[in-house]
C-alpha positions in Angstrom: 93.0 127.6 97.9 95.4 125.0 99.9 94.9 121.6 100.5 97.1 121.3 103.5 98.9 118.6 101.9 95.9 117.1 100.6 97.6 116.0 97.3 100.6 114.6 98.5 98.0 113.1 100.6 96.4 111.3 97.2 100.2 111.3 95.4 100.9 108.9 98.5 97.7 107.0 97.8 97.8 106.5 94.1 101.6 105.2 95.3 100.2 102.4 97.5 97.3 101.5 95.7 100.2 101.1 92.0 102.7 99.3 94.8 100.0 96.7 95.6 98.8 95.7 92.2 95.2 98.0 92.4 93.3 98.6 89.6 91.3 101.0 90.6 90.4 103.6 93.3 87.0 104.7 94.6 86.1 108.1 96.9 83.3 108.9 98.3 82.3 112.5 98.9 80.2 114.2 100.2 77.7 116.6 97.7 78.5 119.5 99.5 82.3 119.2 100.4 83.6 121.1 97.4 86.8 121.8 98.8 87.9 118.0 98.6 86.0 117.8 95.2 87.8 120.7 93.4 90.9 118.2 95.0 89.9 114.8 93.7 89.1 116.8 90.9 92.8 117.9 90.2 94.8 115.1 91.2 93.1 113.3 87.9 89.8 111.6 89.8 86.5 111.1 87.8 83.1 112.1 88.2 81.1 109.0 88.5 78.0 109.0 89.5 76.1 110.7 92.7 74.0 108.5 94.3 71.8 107.4 97.9 74.3 105.8 100.4 71.7 104.6 102.9 72.9 106.3 105.7 70.2 107.2 106.6 72.0 110.2 109.5 71.5 114.2 108.4 73.2 115.7 105.8 74.6 112.0 104.6 72.4 111.6 102.2 74.1 112.7 98.4 77.1 111.3 97.5 79.5 112.1 94.9 81.5 109.2 93.5 84.7 110.0 92.0 86.8 106.8 90.2 90.7 106.6 89.1 92.0 103.6 86.8 95.2 102.8 87.5 95.3 100.0 85.1 93.3 98.8 82.2 94.5 95.2 82.6 
């Protein structure tokens, strides 16, 4: 599966967050977006939960939440 620069983008996001001393990154993704889910898992993000974000739009009910802890302090 090709990511079309997805992994590079995720590395840049992590580097930016580290430089800004951000402690965690959270990503919300539609449950149907399998390529993004695979990318996030490959980049070290961990599944947190599946939730309804209350957007009230067709096809946008359920989202998987992923997180990456950058610093524990």
